[in-house]
C-alpha positions as a Markdown table, in Angstrom:
| # | Residue | x | y | z |
|---|---|---|---|---|
| 1 | Met | 42.1 | 136.8 | 28.7 |
| 2 | Glu | 39.5 | 134.1 | 28.6 |
| 3 | Pro | 36.1 | 134.9 | 26.8 |
| 4 | Arg | 34.3 | 134.7 | 30.1 |
| 5 | Asp | 36.7 | 137.1 | 31.7 |
| 6 | Ser | 36.2 | 139.5 | 28.8 |
| 7 | Val | 32.4 | 139.4 | 29.2 |
| 8 | Glu | 32.7 | 139.9 | 32.9 |
| 9 | Ala | 35.1 | 142.9 | 32.5 |
| 10 | Leu | 32.7 | 144.5 | 30.0 |
| 11 | Trp | 29.8 | 143.9 | 32.2 |
| 12 | Arg | 31.4 | 145.8 | 35.0 |
| 13 | Ile | 31.5 | 148.8 | 32.7 |
| 14 | Glu | 28.1 | 148.5 | 31.0 |
| 15 | Ala | 25.9 | 147.4 | 33.9 |
| 16 | Pro | 25.3 | 150.7 | 35.7 |
| 17 | Gln | 24.1 | 152.5 | 32.5 |
| 18 | Leu | 22.1 | 149.5 | 31.4 |
| 19 | Ile | 20.3 | 149.2 | 34.7 |
| 20 | Ala | 19.7 | 153.0 | 34.9 |
| 21 | Thr | 18.2 | 153.2 | 31.4 |
| 22 | Leu | 16.0 | 150.1 | 32.0 |
| 23 | Ala | 14.9 | 151.5 | 35.3 |
| 24 | Arg | 13.9 | 154.9 | 33.7 |
| 25 | Arg | 11.8 | 153.1 | 31.1 |
| 26 | Ile | 10.2 | 150.4 | 33.2 |
| 27 | Gly | 10.0 | 152.4 | 36.5 |
| 28 | Asp | 11.3 | 149.6 | 38.7 |
| 29 | Leu | 14.9 | 149.2 | 39.9 |
| 30 | Asp | 14.6 | 145.6 | 41.0 |
| 31 | Ile | 13.1 | 144.5 | 37.7 |
| 32 | Ala | 15.7 | 146.5 | 35.8 |
| 33 | Glu | 18.5 | 144.7 | 37.7 |
| 34 | Asp | 17.0 | 141.3 | 37.0 |
| 35 | Leu | 16.6 | 142.1 | 33.3 |
| 36 | Ala | 20.2 | 143.3 | 33.1 |
| 37 | Ser | 21.4 | 140.1 | 34.8 |
| 38 | Glu | 19.4 | 138.0 | 32.4 |
| 39 | Ala | 21.1 | 139.9 | 29.5 |
| 40 | Phe | 24.5 | 139.2 | 31.1 |
| 41 | Val | 23.7 | 135.5 | 31.3 |
| 42 | Ala | 22.8 | 135.5 | 27.7 |
| 43 | Ala | 26.1 | 137.2 | 26.8 |
| 44 | Leu | 28.0 | 134.6 | 28.8 |
| 45 | Glu | 26.3 | 131.8 | 26.8 |
| 46 | Gln | 26.5 | 133.4 | 23.3 |
| 47 | Trp | 29.6 | 135.6 | 23.1 |
| 48 | Pro | 32.2 | 132.9 | 23.7 |
| 49 | Val | 30.6 | 130.9 | 20.9 |
| 50 | Glu | 29.5 | 133.6 | 18.4 |
| 51 | Gly | 32.1 | 136.2 | 19.3 |
| 52 | Met | 31.7 | 139.6 | 21.0 |
| 53 | Pro | 29.4 | 142.0 | 19.1 |
| 54 | Thr | 30.7 | 145.2 | 17.5 |
| 55 | Arg | 28.6 | 147.2 | 19.9 |
| 56 | Pro | 28.3 | 145.1 | 23.1 |
| 57 | Gly | 26.5 | 147.8 | 25.1 |
| 58 | Ala | 23.8 | 148.0 | 22.4 |
| 59 | Trp | 23.6 | 144.2 | 22.3 |
| 60 | Leu | 23.0 | 144.0 | 26.1 |
| 61 | Met | 20.4 | 146.8 | 25.9 |
| 62 | Thr | 18.5 | 145.1 | 23.1 |
| 63 | Thr | 18.6 | 141.7 | 24.8 |
| 64 | Ala | 17.4 | 143.1 | 28.1 |
| 65 | Trp | 14.7 | 145.0 | 26.3 |
| 66 | His | 13.3 | 141.9 | 24.6 |
| 67 | Lys | 13.4 | 140.1 | 27.9 |
| 68 | Ala | 11.4 | 142.9 | 29.4 |
| 69 | Ile | 8.7 | 142.5 | 26.8 |
| 70 | Asp | 8.7 | 138.8 | 27.2 |
| 71 | Arg | 8.2 | 139.2 | 30.9 |
| 72 | Ala | 5.4 | 141.7 | 30.5 |
| 73 | Arg | 3.6 | 139.4 | 28.1 |
| 74 | Arg | 3.9 | 136.5 | 30.6 |
| 75 | Glu | 2.3 | 138.4 | 33.5 |
| 76 | Glu | -1.3 | 138.8 | 34.1 |
| 77 | Thr | -1.0 | 142.6 | 34.1 |
| 78 | Ala | 0.8 | 142.6 | 30.8 |
| 79 | Arg | -1.8 | 144.8 | 29.2 |
| 80 | Lys | -1.4 | 147.5 | 31.9 |
| 81 | Lys | 2.4 | 147.4 | 31.7 |
| 82 | Ala | 2.7 | 147.3 | 27.9 |
| 83 | Pro | 2.5 | 151.1 | 27.5 |
| 84 | Leu | 5.7 | 151.4 | 29.6 |
| 85 | Leu | 7.5 | 149.2 | 27.1 |
| 86 | Val | 6.3 | 150.8 | 23.8 |
| 87 | Ala | 7.2 | 154.2 | 22.5 |
| 88 | Gly | 4.7 | 155.9 | 20.2 |
| 89 | Gln | 1.2 | 155.0 | 19.1 |
| 90 | Asp | 2.1 | 152.6 | 16.3 |
| 91 | Gly | 3.2 | 149.9 | 18.7 |
| 92 | Glu | 6.8 | 149.7 | 17.4 |
| 93 | Leu | 9.7 | 149.2 | 19.7 |
| 94 | Pro | 12.0 | 152.2 | 20.4 |
| 95 | Asp | 15.4 | 152.2 | 18.8 |
| 96 | Val | 17.1 | 150.8 | 21.8 |
| 97 | Thr | 20.3 | 150.1 | 19.8 |
| 98 | Thr | 20.8 | 153.8 | 19.2 |
| 99 | Glu | 19.9 | 154.7 | 22.8 |
| 100 | Ala | 22.3 | 152.3 | 24.3 |
| 101 | Leu | 25.2 | 153.9 | 22.5 |
| 102 | Thr | 24.3 | 157.4 | 23.6 |
| 103 | Pro | 25.7 | 158.6 | 26.9 |
| 104 | Ile | 22.7 | 159.6 | 29.1 |
| 105 | Pro | 24.2 | 160.9 | 32.4 |
| 106 | Asp | 20.7 | 162.0 | 33.5 |
| 107 | Asp | 19.7 | 158.3 | 33.7 |
| 108 | Leu | 22.6 | 157.5 | 36.0 |
| 109 | Leu | 21.9 | 160.6 | 38.1 |
| 110 | Thr | 18.2 | 159.7 | 38.3 |
| 111 | Met | 19.1 | 156.2 | 39.5 |
| 112 | Val | 21.5 | 157.6 | 42.1 |
| 113 | Phe | 18.9 | 159.9 | 43.6 |
| 114 | Thr | 16.3 | 157.2 | 43.5 |
| 115 | Thr | 18.5 | 154.8 | 45.5 |
| 116 | Cys | 19.3 | 157.6 | 47.9 |
| 117 | His | 15.6 | 158.3 | 48.5 |
| 118 | Pro | 14.7 | 159.5 | 52.1 |
| 119 | Val | 12.5 | 156.4 | 52.6 |
| 120 | Leu | 15.7 | 154.4 | 52.9 |
| 121 | Ser | 18.1 | 154.4 | 55.8 |
| 122 | Pro | 21.4 | 156.1 | 55.1 |
| 123 | Glu | 23.2 | 152.8 | 55.2 |
| 124 | Ser | 20.7 | 151.2 | 52.8 |
| 125 | Arg | 21.0 | 154.1 | 50.4 |
| 126 | Val | 24.7 | 153.8 | 50.1 |
| 127 | Ala | 24.7 | 150.0 | 49.9 |
| 128 | Leu | 22.1 | 149.9 | 47.2 |
| 129 | Thr | 23.6 | 152.6 | 45.1 |
| 130 | Leu | 27.0 | 151.1 | 45.3 |
| 131 | Arg | 25.5 | 147.8 | 44.1 |
| 132 | Leu | 23.5 | 149.3 | 41.2 |
| 133 | Phe | 25.5 | 152.3 | 40.1 |
| 134 | Gly | 29.0 | 151.1 | 41.1 |
| 135 | Gly | 28.6 | 147.5 | 40.1 |
| 136 | Leu | 30.3 | 146.4 | 43.3 |
| 137 | Ser | 29.8 | 142.9 | 44.8 |
| 138 | Thr | 28.3 | 142.5 | 48.2 |
| 139 | Glu | 31.8 | 141.6 | 49.5 |
| 140 | Glu | 33.4 | 144.7 | 48.1 |
| 141 | Ile | 30.7 | 146.9 | 49.6 |
| 142 | Ala | 31.2 | 145.2 | 53.0 |
| 143 | Arg | 34.9 | 146.1 | 52.9 |
| 144 | Ala | 34.0 | 149.7 | 52.2 |
| 145 | Phe | 31.7 | 149.7 | 55.2 |
| 146 | Leu | 33.9 | 147.7 | 57.4 |
| 147 | Val | 31.0 | 145.3 | 58.2 |
| 148 | Pro | 30.2 | 141.7 | 57.4 |
| 149 | Ala | 29.0 | 140.8 | 53.9 |
| 150 | Ala | 25.8 | 139.3 | 55.3 |
| 151 | Thr | 24.9 | 142.7 | 56.7 |
| 152 | Ile | 25.3 | 144.4 | 53.4 |
| 153 | Gly | 23.3 | 141.7 | 51.6 |
| 154 | Gln | 20.4 | 142.2 | 54.0 |
| 155 | Arg | 20.6 | 146.0 | 53.6 |
| 156 | Ile | 20.4 | 145.7 | 49.8 |
| 157 | Ser | 17.5 | 143.3 | 49.8 |
| 158 | Arg | 15.6 | 145.4 | 52.4 |
| 159 | Ala | 16.2 | 148.6 | 50.4 |
| 160 | Lys | 14.7 | 147.1 | 47.3 |
| 161 | Arg | 11.6 | 145.9 | 49.2 |
| 162 | Thr | 11.2 | 149.3 | 50.8 |
| 163 | Leu | 11.4 | 151.2 | 47.5 |
| 164 | Ala | 8.8 | 148.8 | 46.0 |
| 165 | Ala | 6.5 | 149.0 | 48.9 |
| 166 | Ala | 6.7 | 152.8 | 49.1 |
| 167 | Arg | 6.1 | 153.0 | 45.3 |
| 168 | Val | 9.1 | 155.3 | 44.9 |
| 169 | Pro | 9.2 | 156.5 | 41.3 |
| 170 | Val | 12.5 | 156.3 | 39.3 |
| 171 | Glu | 12.9 | 160.0 | 38.7 |
| 172 | Ala | 15.1 | 162.9 | 39.7 |
| 173 | Pro | 14.1 | 165.0 | 42.7 |
| 174 | Ser | 12.6 | 168.4 | 42.3 |
| 175 | Ala | 14.8 | 171.5 | 42.7 |
| 176 | Glu | 13.4 | 172.0 | 46.2 |
| 177 | Glu | 14.2 | 168.4 | 47.3 |
| 178 | Leu | 17.7 | 168.3 | 45.7 |
| 179 | Pro | 19.8 | 169.9 | 48.5 |
| 180 | Asp | 18.3 | 167.8 | 51.2 |
| 181 | Arg | 19.1 | 164.6 | 49.4 |
| 182 | Leu | 22.5 | 165.6 | 48.4 |
| 183 | Arg | 24.6 | 164.3 | 51.3 |
| 184 | Ala | 23.7 | 160.6 | 50.8 |
| 185 | Val | 24.6 | 160.9 | 47.1 |
| 186 | Leu | 28.0 | 162.5 | 47.9 |
| 187 | Asp | 28.8 | 159.7 | 50.3 |
| 188 | Val | 27.9 | 157.1 | 47.7 |
| 189 | Leu | 30.1 | 158.8 | 45.0 |
| 190 | Tyr | 33.1 | 159.0 | 47.4 |
| 191 | Leu | 32.8 | 155.3 | 48.4 |
| 192 | Ile | 32.7 | 154.4 | 44.7 |
| 193 | Phe | 35.7 | 156.6 | 44.1 |
| 194 | Asn | 37.5 | 155.0 | 47.0 |
| 195 | Glu | 36.9 | 151.5 | 45.6 |
| 196 | Gly | 38.6 | 152.7 | 42.4 |
| 197 | Tyr | 41.4 | 154.5 | 44.3 |
| 198 | Ser | 42.2 | 151.6 | 46.5 |
| 199 | Ala | 40.4 | 148.4 | 45.4 |
| 200 | Ser | 39.0 | 146.2 | 48.1 |
| 201 | Ser | 39.6 | 143.0 | 46.3 |
| 202 | Gly | 41.1 | 141.5 | 43.2 |
| 203 | Glu | 44.6 | 141.6 | 41.6 |
| 204 | Thr | 44.9 | 145.3 | 41.2 |
| 205 | Val | 45.2 | 148.1 | 43.7 |
| 206 | Val | 43.7 | 150.7 | 41.5 |
| 207 | Arg | 40.5 | 150.4 | 39.5 |
| 208 | Ala | 40.4 | 153.6 | 37.5 |
| 209 | Asp | 37.1 | 152.8 | 35.8 |
| 210 | Leu | 35.1 | 153.3 | 39.0 |
| 211 | Ala | 37.1 | 156.4 | 40.0 |
| 212 | Ile | 36.6 | 158.0 | 36.6 |
| 213 | Glu | 32.9 | 157.4 | 36.7 |
| 214 | Ala | 32.6 | 158.8 | 40.2 |
| 215 | Met | 34.5 | 162.0 | 39.1 |
| 216 | Arg | 32.2 | 162.3 | 36.1 |
| 217 | Met | 29.1 | 162.2 | 38.3 |
| 218 | Gly | 30.7 | 164.6 | 40.7 |
| 219 | Arg | 31.1 | 167.1 | 37.8 |
| 220 | Val | 27.5 | 166.6 | 36.8 |
| 221 | Leu | 26.4 | 167.4 | 40.3 |
| 222 | Ala | 28.6 | 170.5 | 40.3 |
| 223 | Gly | 26.9 | 171.7 | 37.2 |
| 224 | Leu | 23.5 | 171.2 | 38.8 |
| 225 | Leu | 24.2 | 172.5 | 42.3 |
| 226 | Ser | 26.5 | 175.4 | 41.9 |
| 227 | Thr | 25.8 | 176.9 | 45.3 |
| 228 | Glu | 26.7 | 173.8 | 47.3 |
| 229 | Pro | 30.3 | 173.9 | 48.5 |
| 230 | Glu | 30.5 | 170.2 | 49.4 |
| 231 | Val | 29.8 | 169.3 | 45.7 |
| 232 | Phe | 32.9 | 171.2 | 44.7 |
| 233 | Gly | 34.8 | 169.9 | 47.7 |
| 234 | Leu | 34.1 | 166.3 | 46.8 |
| 235 | Thr | 34.9 | 166.8 | 43.2 |
| 236 | Ala | 38.1 | 168.5 | 44.1 |
| 237 | Leu | 39.1 | 165.7 | 46.5 |
| 238 | Met | 38.5 | 163.0 | 43.9 |
| 239 | Glu | 40.4 | 164.9 | 41.2 |
| 240 | Leu | 43.4 | 165.7 | 43.4 |
| 241 | Gln | 43.6 | 162.1 | 44.6 |
| 242 | Ala | 43.1 | 160.7 | 41.1 |
| 243 | Ala | 46.0 | 162.9 | 39.9 |
| 244 | Arg | 48.3 | 160.4 | 41.6 |
| 245 | Phe | 47.0 | 157.3 | 39.8 |
| 246 | Arg | 50.1 | 156.9 | 37.6 |
| 247 | Thr | 52.4 | 156.7 | 40.6 |
| 248 | Arg | 50.3 | 154.7 | 43.1 |
| 249 | Val | 51.7 | 151.4 | 42.0 |
| 250 | Asp | 55.0 | 150.4 | 40.4 |
| 251 | Glu | 55.5 | 148.4 | 37.2 |
| 252 | Asn | 54.7 | 145.2 | 39.1 |
| 253 | Gly | 51.5 | 146.5 | 40.6 |
| 254 | Val | 52.9 | 147.0 | 44.0 |
| 255 | Pro | 51.6 | 150.0 | 46.0 |
| 256 | Val | 54.0 | 153.0 | 46.2 |
| 257 | Gln | 53.7 | 155.2 | 49.3 |
| 258 | Leu | 53.2 | 158.9 | 48.9 |
| 259 | Glu | 56.7 | 159.6 | 50.2 |
| 260 | His | 58.3 | 157.7 | 47.3 |
| 261 | Gln | 55.9 | 158.7 | 44.4 |
| 262 | Asp | 57.4 | 160.5 | 41.4 |
| 263 | Arg | 55.5 | 163.8 | 41.7 |
| 264 | Gln | 56.6 | 164.8 | 38.2 |
| 265 | Arg | 54.3 | 162.1 | 36.9 |
| 266 | Trp | 51.2 | 163.4 | 38.7 |
| 267 | Asp | 48.5 | 164.5 | 36.4 |
| 268 | Arg | 48.8 | 168.3 | 36.2 |
| 269 | Thr | 45.4 | 168.7 | 34.4 |
| 270 | Leu | 43.5 | 167.0 | 37.2 |
| 271 | Ile | 45.5 | 168.9 | 39.8 |
| 272 | Glu | 44.7 | 172.3 | 38.3 |
| 273 | His | 41.0 | 171.4 | 37.8 |
| 274 | Gly | 40.8 | 170.0 | 41.4 |
| 275 | Leu | 42.3 | 173.1 | 42.8 |
| 276 | Arg | 39.9 | 175.3 | 40.9 |
| 277 | Met | 37.0 | 173.2 | 42.3 |
| 278 | Leu | 38.4 | 173.7 | 45.8 |
| 279 | Asp | 38.6 | 177.4 | 45.2 |
| 280 | Arg | 34.9 | 177.3 | 44.2 |
| 281 | Ala | 34.1 | 175.7 | 47.5 |
| 282 | Phe | 36.0 | 178.4 | 49.4 |
| 283 | Asp | 34.5 | 181.2 | 47.3 |
| 284 | Leu | 31.0 | 180.3 | 48.5 |
| 285 | Ala | 32.0 | 181.6 | 51.9 |
| 286 | Arg | 30.1 | 178.9 | 53.9 |
| 287 | Pro | 31.4 | 176.5 | 56.6 |
| 288 | Leu | 33.5 | 173.8 | 55.0 |
| 289 | Gly | 32.2 | 170.2 | 55.3 |
| 290 | Thr | 34.1 | 166.9 | 55.5 |
| 291 | Tyr | 34.8 | 166.7 | 51.7 |
| 292 | Ser | 36.1 | 170.2 | 51.4 |
| 293 | Leu | 38.4 | 169.8 | 54.4 |
| 294 | Gln | 39.7 | 166.5 | 53.0 |
| 295 | Ala | 40.3 | 168.3 | 49.6 |
| 296 | Ala | 42.2 | 171.0 | 51.4 |
| 297 | Ile | 44.4 | 168.3 | 53.0 |
| 298 | Ser | 45.0 | 166.7 | 49.6 |
| 299 | Ala | 45.8 | 170.2 | 48.2 |
| 300 | Cys | 48.6 | 170.5 | 50.8 |
| 301 | His | 50.2 | 167.3 | 49.6 |
| 302 | Thr | 49.7 | 168.4 | 46.0 |
| 303 | Arg | 51.3 | 171.8 | 46.4 |
| 304 | Ala | 54.5 | 170.4 | 48.0 |
| 305 | Ala | 57.2 | 170.0 | 45.4 |
| 306 | Ala | 58.7 | 167.2 | 47.4 |
| 307 | Phe | 57.6 | 165.1 | 50.3 |
| 308 | Ala | 60.0 | 166.9 | 52.6 |
| 309 | Asp | 58.3 | 170.2 | 51.7 |
| 310 | Thr | 54.9 | 169.0 | 53.0 |
| 311 | Asp | 53.2 | 171.5 | 55.4 |
| 312 | Trp | 52.4 | 168.9 | 58.1 |
| 313 | Val | 51.4 | 171.6 | 60.6 |
| 314 | Ala | 48.7 | 172.8 | 58.3 |
| 315 | Ile | 47.6 | 169.3 | 57.6 |
| 316 | Leu | 47.3 | 168.5 | 61.3 |
| 317 | Ala | 45.2 | 171.6 | 61.8 |
| 318 | Leu | 42.9 | 170.5 | 59.0 |
| 319 | Tyr | 42.6 | 167.0 | 60.5 |
| 320 | Asp | 41.7 | 168.6 | 63.8 |
| 321 | Ala | 38.9 | 170.5 | 62.1 |
| 322 | Leu | 37.8 | 167.4 | 60.3 |
| 323 | Ala | 37.7 | 165.4 | 63.5 |
| 324 | Gln | 35.3 | 167.9 | 64.9 |
| 325 | Val | 32.7 | 167.4 | 62.1 |
| 326 | Thr | 33.0 | 163.6 | 61.7 |
| 327 | Ala | 33.4 | 160.7 | 64.1 |
| 328 | Ser | 35.3 | 158.5 | 61.6 |
| 329 | Pro | 38.0 | 156.2 | 63.0 |
| 330 | Val | 39.7 | 156.3 | 59.6 |
| 331 | Val | 40.0 | 160.1 | 59.9 |
| 332 | Glu | 41.6 | 159.5 | 63.4 |
| 333 | Leu | 44.1 | 157.1 | 61.8 |
| 334 | Asn | 45.0 | 159.5 | 59.1 |
| 335 | Arg | 45.4 | 162.2 | 61.7 |
| 336 | Ala | 47.9 | 160.0 | 63.5 |
| 337 | Val | 50.2 | 160.1 | 60.4 |
| 338 | Ala | 50.1 | 163.9 | 60.6 |
| 339 | Val | 50.9 | 163.7 | 64.3 |
| 340 | Leu | 54.0 | 161.6 | 63.4 |
| 341 | Tyr | 55.5 | 164.4 | 61.3 |
| 342 | Val | 54.6 | 167.1 | 63.8 |
| 343 | Asp | 55.1 | 165.5 | 67.2 |
| 344 | Gly | 57.0 | 162.3 | 66.5 |
| 345 | Pro | 56.3 | 158.5 | 66.5 |
| 346 | Glu | 55.6 | 158.2 | 70.3 |
| 347 | Ala | 52.8 | 160.7 | 70.2 |
| 348 | Ala | 51.5 | 159.3 | 66.9 |
| 349 | Leu | 51.4 | 155.7 | 68.3 |
| 350 | Ala | 49.5 | 156.9 | 71.3 |
| 351 | Thr | 46.8 | 158.4 | 69.1 |
| 352 | Thr | 46.1 | 155.0 | 67.6 |
| 353 | Glu | 45.5 | 153.2 | 70.9 |
| 354 | Pro | 41.8 | 154.0 | 71.1 |
| 355 | Leu | 41.3 | 152.7 | 67.6 |
| 356 | Leu | 42.3 | 149.2 | 68.8 |
| 357 | Glu | 39.0 | 149.1 | 70.7 |
| 358 | Asp | 36.9 | 150.3 | 67.8 |
| 359 | Arg | 35.2 | 147.3 | 66.3 |
| 360 | Arg | 34.8 | 149.1 | 63.0 |
| 361 | Met | 38.6 | 148.9 | 62.6 |
| 362 | Ala | 38.8 | 145.2 | 63.2 |
| 363 | Arg | 38.9 | 144.4 | 59.5 |
| 364 | Tyr | 40.9 | 147.5 | 58.4 |
| 365 | His | 44.4 | 146.4 | 57.4 |
| 366 | Leu | 45.8 | 150.0 | 57.4 |
| 367 | Leu | 45.5 | 150.3 | 61.2 |
| 368 | Gly | 48.1 | 147.5 | 61.6 |
| 369 | Ala | 50.2 | 148.9 | 58.7 |
| 370 | Val | 50.4 | 152.4 | 60.3 |
| 371 | Arg | 51.1 | 151.1 | 63.8 |
| 372 | Gly | 53.8 | 148.9 | 62.4 |
| 373 | Asp | 55.5 | 151.9 | 60.8 |
| 374 | Phe | 55.3 | 153.8 | 64.1 |
| 375 | Leu | 56.7 | 150.9 | 66.1 |
| 376 | Thr | 59.5 | 150.4 | 63.6 |
| 377 | Arg | 60.5 | 154.1 | 64.0 |
| 378 | Leu | 60.6 | 153.5 | 67.8 |
| 379 | Gly | 62.9 | 150.5 | 67.4 |
| 380 | Arg | 60.2 | 148.1 | 68.7 |
| 381 | His | 60.7 | 145.7 | 65.8 |
| 382 | His | 59.1 | 142.6 | 67.4 |
| 383 | Glu | 55.8 | 144.5 | 68.0 |
| 384 | Ala | 56.1 | 146.0 | 64.6 |
| 385 | Ala | 56.4 | 142.6 | 62.9 |
| 386 | Ala | 53.3 | 141.4 | 64.7 |
| 387 | Glu | 51.4 | 144.4 | 63.4 |
| 388 | Trp | 52.6 | 143.9 | 59.9 |
| 389 | Glu | 51.5 | 140.2 | 60.0 |
| 390 | Arg | 48.0 | 141.1 | 61.2 |
| 391 | Ala | 47.7 | 143.7 | 58.6 |
| 392 | Ala | 48.8 | 141.3 | 55.9 |
| 393 | Glu | 46.1 | 138.8 | 56.9 |
| 394 | Leu | 43.5 | 141.6 | 56.3 |
| 395 | Ala | 45.0 | 143.1 | 53.1 |
| 396 | Pro | 42.4 | 143.2 | 50.3 |
| 397 | Thr | 44.8 | 142.6 | 47.4 |
| 398 | Arg | 47.7 | 140.2 | 46.7 |
| 399 | His | 50.2 | 143.0 | 46.1 |
| 400 | Glu | 49.3 | 144.8 | 49.4 |
| 401 | Arg | 49.5 | 141.5 | 51.3 |
| 402 | Gln | 53.0 | 140.8 | 49.9 |
| 403 | Leu | 54.2 | 144.3 | 50.7 |
| 404 | Leu | 53.1 | 144.0 | 54.3 |
| 405 | Leu | 54.8 | 140.6 | 54.6 |
| 406 | Asp | 58.0 | 142.0 | 53.2 |
| 407 | Arg | 57.9 | 144.7 | 55.9 |
| 408 | Met | 57.2 | 142.0 | 58.5 |
| 409 | Ala | 60.3 | 140.1 | 57.4 |
| 410 | Ala | 62.4 | 143.3 | 57.5 |
| 411 | Ala | 61.3 | 144.0 | 61.0 |
| 412 | Leu | 62.2 | 140.5 | 62.1 |
| 413 | Thr | 65.6 | 140.8 | 60.5 |
| 414 | Ala | 66.2 | 144.2 | 62.2 |
| 415 | Arg | 65.2 | 142.6 | 65.5 |
| 416 | Gly | 67.6 | 139.8 | 65.1 |
């Protein structure tokens, strides 16, 4: 790996914590992100020449901190801002080296709730949090939202301006505010997890770093909000899905469908913990929300010893319930797969027809992939090949694209 690649890979890991800690100290998310970026530029310049430091996270924090002090001194209001940058009455700098090496989940949690503040629109909350907490690029967030990258860029810029104009403090909500602001945070965490579970770009299908971080934050939330079933439902969903990481791709990085995964290699610890989290959601005896219902679907797959043992009738019933509480076209597409195993490919294909008119699905490669499978089962190989080809054009990773092209070739061969 080239030195620049190493720096960029490390940045992806360190950036959220760095920005969160800076934001807590300085009180401004936008400035914190700028300072973190400046530290990253310094790392790109120095590390390839001087070598990577023993404690890179501490190096980045110290560098960003000194840049914060330099910035404050340059500004006309430096005297007013100085107290924010100095700990204690003796004027000495805090030990940022030690702090940078100490996990502070409350900093990340505070940042998440700040970027999910009610002053922002739901779309802006999610986009900004994915950018700062998830470290995702504008293009990656756009794929998660199924909208153009320019739209996401505008949302992020507008969100920062809104937070600054409203003077929103970088602090955790009060106990009274917490439940009302929870939904946006859960949505953000699941989108971050999804980016790790099925990467929207790059050379790898799975990015476990993001998924692990989202699960960790979910557990933090579960500890804080023990009476909210959706917190447990989301954590259960993430853990049950993450249990399949080892089998989601083969040794060449090619995606492996659920039907062909080696279930003996699924992570039993994550499964057991996820099922316990789901039980906690059920034990609260409140109506199940979207995440709890999805976790229940995932649990059906997990409990089946083999793909042939899957209880598709139960899964279809759960998708019917899920469709009643959410208007997501992705849910409808997943429901179509359950229809396949309950009512057959003809009925399944029919359920996907309305999705062809949904503009949100225009960039979603799995719509064509699923329809291609249904058409193949019906012996309509020419149409299936066309669907595979369109899906391949939209596929976010090289391995997924090649897999879809292989299926297109197989369909063309079968037709001939």
